N, C-alpha and C positions, 0 to 999 in steps of 0.2 A: 502493499501499500504506499503512494508516496506520500512527503508532508503534507501538501496540501489538500489531501484528501484524512489524512487523520485530525486535521484541524477542524474540519467541518463535523466529527463526531461530538456528539453530546456525553456519552457514556462509555464507560468497559463493561465487555467484552466488545470489542470491535464486531466480531464476527456475527455478535448477536445480542443486542443492547437490552440493559435492564430494562430500559423503559424510554418512551418516544417523544417528541417535544409535546408540549401542553401549548396553549391554554386547556385544561381538563374542564370539560363540562360532566356535570351529574344528574340523570335523569331520577324521579323519584327516591332522592336522598330523603331518608328516614331518620329521623332523632328523637331521642329519650334524654330529656336534660333535666340534669337535679340539682338545683342549688340549695346548697348548706350552709348553716354557720359551722363556722369553725373557731381553733387557737390561734389570734392576732400574731402571738408571738411567734408560732411556729410558720405561719405567712412567710414575716418576716425576714424568718431565717433561710427561706428560699428564694425568695424573687430579690434578682440582680438587680443592684443598680443600674441606669437613673432610673430603675421604675418605682413609684412608691405604691404602696398599698394604704387604703384609707379603710377599707373596713373588713371584717374578719368572712370574707363568703369564698367560697368556691365553686365551681358548676361541674358537676359530675356528667359526663357526655357520653353515648353509644350513637353512633350513627351506622345504620346500614345504607348500602350504597349498592344495588342493583345493577346500575348501567352508568359505567363511569368510562368515558373515552379514552381510549390506551389503555387504561387499567384493569379493565372487564369488571367484575363483582368482587366486594369485599365486605367488609367491617371492621370499626375499629371505635377505640373508646379512650377515655383519659379523662385529665380534670385541666380545667382554666380558672384562673384567678383575677377577676377584675381589679385595675390596675390601673391609674395615670402615668402618661411621658408628658411634660411639654405642657401641662395641660388638657390632652385628649384623651378621653376617656375610653379604655381597651379591655383587652384580657392574654392575660400571660396563657401562653400554652407550657405547663409545665410535663405534661407527659402524655403518652399516647403507644396505645398496645393493639395492634394492628396485624391480621392475618392473610397478608397479600403482599407478596416480594415486592412487585415494581411498584404497590404505590408507599412501601418502606424507602425502599431506594430511593425513589424522585424528591419525597418528603425532605429524605437527608440530605444526598448530594445537590440538588437542584435547589433547595430553600431551608429551614432548618427546623422542621418538625420534630420534636423528640420522638421519635417512632422506635419502637421495640416489637418483636416476633409475641405476640400473643394470640389469644383463642377469644374473643368477644363473641357474643351474639344476643339477640333483640329477636323477641316471637310473644305471640300472645298465648298464655294459659289460661283458658276458659276465659274470662273475665278481666284478666290482669293482664297489661304489657309490662315483660319481663326481660331484662337484664342480665346478663353475667360475664363476666373476665374471669380467664383462665390462664396464668401465668405457666409453661410448663405443664404440668399436671395438677397443681393448686389452686381452686377458687382465691381468687383476690376482690372479688367485688359480686355482689347483688344489689339488683336493682327491680322496685316492683310500683307500680302504677296504675290507678285502676283506667282500665279500658275506657277513654273515649266518654269521661264522664261529662265535663263541660266543654264549651267550646271557648277558645282562647281566641281575644282580637286580632285579627292578622296584621295589623301596626303593632301590636307588642311583640307577638311573633319575629314579625322581621327587626325589629330592635334589638330583641334578644340573639340572632341570629348574623346579623351585619356589621356588630363591632367588632372595630379593627383590632386584628391580633397581633402580638409580639411574641418574638422567638429567638431563643439566643443562639447563634450559629457559633461552633467550634470545631476547628478541622486541626491536627497536630501535624508538622513535618514531619520529612523522615527520620531526624534528629530528636523526635519527642519535643522538644518546642512547639509555640502554638504558630501555627501558620496564620488560621484565620479566628478571630475573636471579634464578634460582631454582632449586635442586635439587629434586628429582620421585623419587618413589618408587612404585613397581608391583610387584607379582605376580602369577604364574598361580593363577589358584583352577579349581575344578571338574575336578581332573584327573583322567583316566581312561588308564593305561598300559595300550596292546594288545599291543607286541610291544617289545623292547627287547634290544640285540646289541652288543657291540663283538668288536675285531680289531684286526689289522696296520692302519697307517695313516701317511701321508705329506702334506706340504703344501707346499706351494711359493708364494711370494708375489713380486710382479716391481712395481719403483718404479714410482710415477707419483704428478705432483704436484698433482692434486687428487685422488685414492683412496689414499693413504698408507699402506694396509695394512703395506709392509713396512717402515716406521721400526718395527713393535714385529717384529725378525730372529725366525724359528726356529731355535731351538738346540738342541732336541730333544722331539720330541715325545711326551707324558707320559702320554695316554689318548684312546680314540676310541670313538665312542658312534654308536649308528643306531637309533632311537626313533619308534616310531609312537603317536600318543595324539589324542585329545578334549580339549578345555580351552576357559575363558574365560579372558577378559586383562579384569582388573580396572582400575577407575579410578585414574588417578594420585592421589599426596598430596602433597603442599609440605609438605620438611620443613627447608628452609632458604632464607634471601632472604638473595643477596649485597648488593641495595642499603642496608641497614640492617644487615645481618648477626646479623638474625633466626634463631636458630634454637628448634623447639618443644622446648619442656621434655621431662625425661624419662618424667615419668607421662604425655606427652601420645604420649611416642614407643611407651610400652608399648601405648597406646589403639589407636593405628595398627597396631601388629601385630599385637593381637588383631581388627580387624576385620580384615587381610588374612589372615588365615588361614583366615576364616569361610568 
């Protein structure tokens, strides 16, 4: 393969790339979201500066994606934390567990989603919407919600999903030193809400050394939602470089904000 052709590639292996180019569009993407109150000190220990935590809240989510362009069908789960950056409210993506290799690869390599291999499931059990997550052979989360008990306003559902997402990208060099250490931001676009529901919910998290979601304990369930959507995930944008302490200017922040809202 010629050098110029190598430079046209986006991932290895060259003969069978791990993922295609985006953007990635999702049809009938289904969410189970449970927002809960947790320990504020525990949150502050894990959320990286310059992000700021204002409330002791966490959103546990499971997303079933039956039709993702270039990636196929998969399910993922994780925790996101409400934060602010330069006055912009959003969510910090703390951890994600995913059952699809292309989705893990593109999420980590081309962006900064904190994805690891896991086995999340979202299904209906009689009158209950159920979400489970296993890491290896061990259960690390059980989530339940009354199935379609009360309609949720579409505007509220849109607000839940359209928050900017902040992610930490860390890439080591061959000598073990950090080659990349950046804070990125992305946002969902082209969102269509098809259904939105709320109802009673419960969440159990179980201790695991390598999947420590339970380090943010569930003290009180605040809100739950079940949302069906079509959407596109936008390209991530760098907003802070830890290696040189560089943060983009407020004017650039406004420019990025406008681009992501399109």
